[in-house]
C-alpha positions as CSV (number, residue, x, y, z in Angstrom):
1,X,-13.9,0.6,-9.6
2,X,-11.6,-1.2,-7.3
3,X,-13.1,-2.8,-4.3
4,X,-10.7,-3.3,-1.4
5,X,-11.1,-5.0,2.0
6,X,-8.9,-5.2,5.0
7,X,-8.3,-8.6,6.4
8,X,-6.5,-8.8,9.7
9,X,-4.5,-12.0,10.1
10,X,-2.7,-13.6,13.0
11,X,1.0,-12.4,13.3
12,X,2.3,-15.9,12.5
13,X,0.2,-16.2,9.3
14,X,2.4,-16.9,6.2
15,X,0.6,-16.4,2.8
16,X,1.4,-18.9,0.0
17,X,0.9,-17.9,-3.6
18,X,-1.2,-20.6,-5.4
19,X,-2.9,-18.9,-8.4
20,X,0.2,-17.7,-10.4
21,X,-1.0,-14.1,-10.0
22,X,1.9,-13.3,-7.7
23,X,5.2,-15.1,-7.2
24,X,5.8,-14.2,-3.5
25,X,4.7,-12.1,-0.6
26,X,6.9,-9.8,1.5
27,X,6.2,-8.6,5.0
28,X,7.4,-5.0,5.3
29,X,7.5,-2.6,8.2
30,X,4.8,0.1,7.8
31,X,7.4,2.8,7.7
32,X,9.2,1.2,4.8
33,X,5.9,1.2,2.9
34,X,5.4,4.9,3.7
35,X,9.0,5.7,2.6
36,X,8.4,3.9,-0.7
37,X,5.8,6.6,-1.6
38,X,8.3,9.4,-0.8
39,X,11.4,7.7,-2.2
40,X,10.0,7.0,-5.6
41,X,10.2,3.2,-5.4
42,X,7.2,3.1,-7.7
43,X,9.6,4.0,-10.5
44,X,11.5,0.7,-10.1
45,X,8.3,-1.3,-10.2
46,X,8.4,-2.4,-6.6
47,X,4.6,-2.2,-6.8
48,X,2.1,-2.3,-9.7
49,X,0.1,0.9,-10.2
50,X,-3.1,-0.5,-8.6
51,X,-1.0,-1.7,-5.6
52,X,-0.2,1.9,-4.8
53,X,-3.9,2.8,-4.9
54,X,-4.7,0.1,-2.3
55,X,-1.7,0.9,-0.1
56,X,-2.4,4.7,-0.2
57,X,-6.0,4.1,0.7
58,X,-5.0,1.9,3.6
59,X,-2.4,4.3,4.9
60,X,-4.9,7.2,4.8
61,X,-7.8,5.3,6.4
62,X,-5.7,3.8,9.1
63,X,-4.0,7.2,10.0
64,X,-0.5,6.3,8.9
65,X,-0.6,9.2,6.5
66,X,-2.0,12.4,8.1
67,X,-2.8,15.9,6.9
68,X,0.4,17.2,8.2
69,X,2.5,14.7,6.0
70,X,4.0,16.1,2.8
71,X,2.2,13.9,0.4
72,X,-1.1,13.6,2.1
73,X,-3.2,16.1,0.1
74,X,-1.8,14.9,-3.2
75,X,-2.5,11.3,-2.4
76,X,-6.0,11.9,-1.1
77,X,-6.8,14.1,-4.1
78,X,-5.6,11.4,-6.5
79,X,-7.5,8.7,-4.6
80,X,-10.8,10.6,-5.0
81,X,-10.6,11.7,-8.6
Protein backbone atom coordinates (compact mmCIF):
# COMPACT_ATOMS: atom_id res chain seq x y z
CA UNK A 1 0.00 0.00 0.00
CA UNK A 2 1.30 3.41 -0.94
CA UNK A 3 -0.19 6.37 0.90
CA UNK A 4 0.07 9.61 -0.99
CA UNK A 5 -0.87 13.17 -0.01
CA UNK A 6 -1.09 16.40 -1.98
CA UNK A 7 0.72 19.32 -0.42
CA UNK A 8 0.13 22.68 -2.04
CA UNK A 9 3.08 25.01 -1.61
CA UNK A 10 3.63 28.69 -2.38
CA UNK A 11 4.98 29.33 -5.90
CA UNK A 12 8.30 30.58 -4.53
CA UNK A 13 8.96 27.48 -2.39
CA UNK A 14 12.26 25.76 -3.22
CA UNK A 15 12.65 22.25 -1.71
CA UNK A 16 16.03 21.20 -0.37
CA UNK A 17 17.06 17.55 -0.16
CA UNK A 18 18.32 16.80 3.35
CA UNK A 19 17.89 13.05 3.95
CA UNK A 20 20.01 11.60 1.10
CA UNK A 21 16.93 9.91 -0.36
CA UNK A 22 16.98 12.25 -3.37
CA UNK A 23 19.81 14.30 -4.80
CA UNK A 24 17.69 17.12 -6.24
CA UNK A 25 14.23 18.34 -7.10
CA UNK A 26 13.09 19.58 -10.49
CA UNK A 27 10.09 21.78 -11.26
CA UNK A 28 8.50 20.64 -14.51
CA UNK A 29 5.55 22.01 -16.46
CA UNK A 30 2.55 19.70 -16.10
CA UNK A 31 2.48 19.04 -19.85
CA UNK A 32 6.07 17.77 -19.72
CA UNK A 33 5.07 15.33 -16.98
CA UNK A 34 2.11 14.13 -19.06
CA UNK A 35 4.32 13.79 -22.14
CA UNK A 36 6.76 11.65 -20.15
CA UNK A 37 4.06 8.99 -19.83
CA UNK A 38 3.42 8.98 -23.55
CA UNK A 39 7.04 9.37 -24.65
CA UNK A 40 8.40 6.41 -22.73
CA UNK A 41 10.72 8.45 -20.51
CA UNK A 42 10.15 5.83 -17.85
CA UNK A 43 12.54 3.66 -19.86
CA UNK A 44 15.45 6.03 -19.30
CA UNK A 45 14.85 6.06 -15.54
CA UNK A 46 13.61 9.65 -15.37
CA UNK A 47 11.37 8.44 -12.57
CA UNK A 48 11.40 5.40 -10.32
CA UNK A 49 8.51 2.95 -10.75
CA UNK A 50 6.70 4.13 -7.63
CA UNK A 51 7.07 7.76 -8.80
CA UNK A 52 4.95 6.91 -11.83
CA UNK A 53 2.21 5.54 -9.59
CA UNK A 54 2.10 8.77 -7.60
CA UNK A 55 2.23 10.98 -10.70
CA UNK A 56 -0.42 8.95 -12.53
CA UNK A 57 -2.76 9.06 -9.56
CA UNK A 58 -2.26 12.83 -9.23
CA UNK A 59 -2.86 13.46 -12.95
CA UNK A 60 -6.06 11.42 -12.93
CA UNK A 61 -7.45 12.86 -9.68
CA UNK A 62 -6.73 16.45 -10.73
CA UNK A 63 -8.22 16.00 -14.20
CA UNK A 64 -5.01 16.44 -16.21
CA UNK A 65 -5.61 12.98 -17.68
CA UNK A 66 -9.18 12.51 -18.85
CA UNK A 67 -11.16 9.57 -20.26
CA UNK A 68 -10.70 10.89 -23.80
CA UNK A 69 -6.88 10.76 -23.46
CA UNK A 70 -5.14 7.79 -25.11
CA UNK A 71 -3.57 6.28 -22.01
CA UNK A 72 -6.33 7.08 -19.51
CA UNK A 73 -7.99 3.68 -19.26
CA UNK A 74 -4.71 1.78 -19.19
CA UNK A 75 -3.39 4.03 -16.42
CA UNK A 76 -6.56 3.88 -14.32
CA UNK A 77 -6.79 0.10 -14.73
CA UNK A 78 -3.18 -0.31 -13.59
CA UNK A 79 -3.67 2.03 -10.65
CA UNK A 80 -6.63 0.03 -9.38
CA UNK A 81 -5.28 -3.52 -9.78
